C-alpha positions as CSV (number, residue, x, y, z in Angstrom):
1,M,119.9,127.4,87.6
2,E,120.6,125.4,90.4
3,S,123.2,126.6,93.0
4,T,126.2,124.7,94.2
5,R,124.6,124.1,97.5
6,Q,121.4,122.5,95.7
7,L,123.6,120.4,93.4
8,K,125.7,119.2,96.8
9,I,122.7,118.3,98.6
10,A,121.1,116.7,95.7
11,K,123.9,114.3,95.0
12,L,124.1,113.4,98.8
13,L,120.3,112.7,98.9
14,Q,120.6,110.5,95.6
15,K,123.2,108.7,97.4
16,E,121.6,107.9,100.5
17,M,118.1,107.5,99.2
18,A,119.7,104.8,96.6
19,T,120.9,102.7,99.8
20,I,117.4,103.2,101.5
21,L,115.5,101.8,98.3
22,Q,117.9,98.9,98.0
23,D,117.2,97.6,101.5
24,L,113.5,98.4,101.2
25,A,113.5,96.3,97.4
26,R,115.4,93.4,99.2
27,E,112.7,93.5,102.2
28,H,109.5,94.1,100.2
29,F,109.8,93.5,96.6
30,A,112.0,90.6,95.7
31,G,113.2,90.5,92.3
32,T,112.6,94.2,91.9
33,L,115.5,96.9,90.9
34,L,115.0,100.4,92.4
35,S,117.2,103.2,91.5
36,V,117.3,106.6,92.3
37,S,117.7,108.4,88.7
38,K,117.8,111.9,89.6
39,V,117.2,114.2,92.5
40,R,116.1,118.1,92.3
41,V,116.2,120.2,95.4
42,S,114.2,123.4,95.7
43,P,116.3,126.8,96.2
44,D,114.7,126.9,99.8
45,L,116.0,123.2,100.3
46,G,112.9,122.4,101.5
47,V,111.7,120.0,98.9
48,A,113.3,117.3,97.2
49,K,112.1,115.7,93.8
50,I,113.2,112.2,93.7
51,Y,113.0,110.5,90.7
52,V,112.9,106.6,90.6
53,S,113.6,104.1,88.0
54,I,111.8,100.8,88.3
55,F,112.6,97.6,86.9
56,P,110.7,95.4,85.6
57,I,108.3,97.9,84.5
58,S,105.3,95.7,85.9
59,M,105.9,96.3,89.1
60,T,105.8,100.2,88.8
61,Q,102.3,100.9,89.8
62,E,102.6,98.8,93.0
63,V,106.0,100.1,94.1
64,E,104.8,103.7,93.3
65,K,102.2,103.2,95.5
66,F,104.2,101.9,98.3
67,L,106.7,104.8,98.1
68,N,103.9,107.4,98.3
69,V,102.1,105.7,101.4
70,N,105.5,105.4,103.2
71,N,106.8,108.9,102.2
72,A,107.1,109.7,105.8
73,K,109.0,106.9,106.7
74,L,111.3,107.2,104.0
75,R,112.1,110.7,105.3
76,G,112.7,109.3,108.5
77,A,115.2,106.7,107.2
78,L,116.8,109.9,105.2
79,G,116.9,111.9,108.2
80,H,119.1,109.0,110.2
81,S,121.5,108.7,107.7
82,V,121.6,112.5,106.7
83,G,120.9,114.1,110.2
84,R,124.7,115.3,110.8
85,Q,124.9,117.0,107.3
86,L,122.0,118.5,106.9
87,R,120.0,120.9,109.5
88,V,116.7,120.3,108.0
89,V,115.5,117.0,106.1
90,P,113.7,118.2,102.9
91,N,110.0,116.9,102.3
92,L,110.0,114.2,99.8
93,A,108.2,114.1,96.3
94,V,108.7,110.9,94.9
95,F,108.2,110.3,91.2
96,V,108.4,107.3,88.8
97,D,111.1,108.1,86.3
98,D,109.7,106.2,83.1
99,S,112.7,107.1,80.6
100,L,113.6,103.4,80.4
101,E,110.3,102.8,79.2
102,Y,110.2,105.7,76.9
103,E,113.7,104.6,75.8
104,E,112.6,100.9,75.3
105,N,109.5,102.1,73.3
106,I,111.9,104.0,70.8
107,D,114.1,101.0,70.3
108,R,111.0,98.7,69.5
109,L,109.9,101.2,67.0
110,L,113.1,101.6,65.3
111,R,113.3,97.9,65.2
112,G,110.1,97.9,63.0
113,E,108.3,96.1,65.7
114,G,105.7,98.7,66.2
115,E,103.1,101.0,64.6
116,S,105.2,103.5,62.7
117,P,104.7,107.0,64.0
118,I,105.6,108.3,60.5
119,L,103.4,106.7,58.2
């Protein structure tokens, strides 16, 4: 179970990373929507797992590669925005949140547009 401190830091990081990713999307990926769906912080506050939703789904691999290559720059930008609230900015691990794709697949199956998993 996450402590109150972990939850507060996760909420702060989620808010700030959302702002950073919106600016990044405007600069590098016009027409792409990036949102931070979830942030998990380790108990020692040293690592933050950031789950990013990407729309349209066709841009997922390109954006994921860009985020992983520029991880240090993201951490630096995060440090500038939360530097006064946190003593140490956690290392970032960025993951693509594919829950939207999963939900879309279930909706498609329920409408009868795909191969039925029951039959």
